[in-house]
C-alpha angles and dihedrals in degrees: 000000000000119000115217131194091261090059094047098041096074090051092051091046092051091048093051090046092051091047092049092050092052090049094047093048091053093044093051097042114119116237088234089063090061094063115081117242105249091182092074090070091057119085116254092200131032120174123190119208093006120194124178122181121193116201130208124236090276093054095253115136110262099185142333127222114200127182136176088228137359119201128189127185124203115262093022123113092209142063126221116229127203114207098350121195122191116199125190122187121180124161101316095332117110125188125180126184124182135177143170095249139358145182123221113209138181094022091308096310087120130030122188111205120197141178118037099355111193133180143183127194122192125193124177112266094007132096118258115271117216130202131195132179140134094247142014133183113211132196096194101187095055092033097234131134142184140188134176092197122095114282133207120199127182134185130165095334094321114123120195129177131184142171092242143346147213120199138189112195096188091060096029093237123151119181117192119203138198116013111004125188123181136188111194114173117214113246107213119204115231118217 
């Protein structure tokens, strides 16, 4: 195939046009544009002693998220939480989850807890259930959680450990994954 001037000319014209556009952009650039914006690294919102309560459709508190501080930076779709505590109260059920740090994402639809995550769940007439892990991802509105870190659960002398966990607080389901080990003492009834 022979290339003629009429085939090459459009390519040359496009090259000159692209080069001219780059040159024009550099010539017209403001000197202020060359300096990086150091303000973007600074938070735009810092809240001390934060407490957020989400209500159900009947106006009853569904859950509360407290934190020592909440920090948001411009351009980020998340907020950093220091010492977050999530509290659920429904009927007579109480669930409290606390961690060293957290990140709230998607307007609070998801909260990632990290660093010494601990929890306690109380139900009427039953012993307290405790939870421990290094991380926990929460979806507060639908009351579900997941972690791929090792988990330690206890209740009334029973001790259960797993490599990961999914939980549904509404239905009271906890599914451990990976290697699971359990110690469940036998409660003998005395006559």
